[in-house]
C-alpha positions, 0 to 999 in steps of 0.5 A: 878926208882920207881913210887913214885920218878918218880911221886915226880919228876913230881910234883917237876920238870915239870915246869921246864921241860916245860919251858926247852922244850918249849925253845928248841922246839919252840911248845907247842905240842912237848914239852907236848910230850917231857915231857911224854917221858922224864917219860915214860924213867923214869918210865921204868929204871930197878927197882934196878937201884940206880940213886944217884942224880935223878934231874940230871938224869932227865935233862940229858933224858930231853936233850936226848928227846930233842935232838932226837926230833929236829933231827926227826923234821929235818929230816921230814922237809928234806923229803918235802924241796923244792927249791925256784924254786918249792915253786914258782911254787907252789904258783901260780898252774894256771900259768902253766896248764902243772904243775897243770896237774902233780901236780894233777897225783902226788897227786893221786899217793900219795893217792894211795900209802897212801891207800895201806900202812898197815892199822896201818900205814896209820891210824897214818900217817892220825892222824898225818898229816891230823888231826895235833895230837901230836905223844903221843896222837896218841900212847895213841889213839891207844894204842901203843908206841910213838916209834911205832908211829914214825916208822909208820910216817917215813915209810909213809913219806919214800913212800911219798918221793919216789913218789915226787922223780919220780915226780922230774924226779929222 
């Protein structure tokens, strides 16, 4: 798909895509990232590919991006989900000094593991989780693909999950 056609689609459909992603993703940053991802995918279509209905193709790409974003969000949430009992203990850590000490130990282990991650993985994770930057912004800031940003985040989350599992006695 040519750059001119993608640019024309962007001008014509960006507001409609914004509403679509905002409805589906319920987050302004995720919606902006999803629009960016959608048009990035359109730009990577081979130039010789003939698309009979570019607007319909755009909608299909947008649906795919939304599905992927939602699936990824659910996977990330699952990595850090807590049961009600654990949440109650976290709400008042001073009620149980032993639990507070164990939580501090786990936090120190997590900090050490994050520090031991490869530099780029560590940088991406910190920008994402501590600074709250959206994946698209991290990719642009570091000059890497959004897909690579997501891989770094997943690697760091899996590392953190392993420490959490140790703390839970698994």
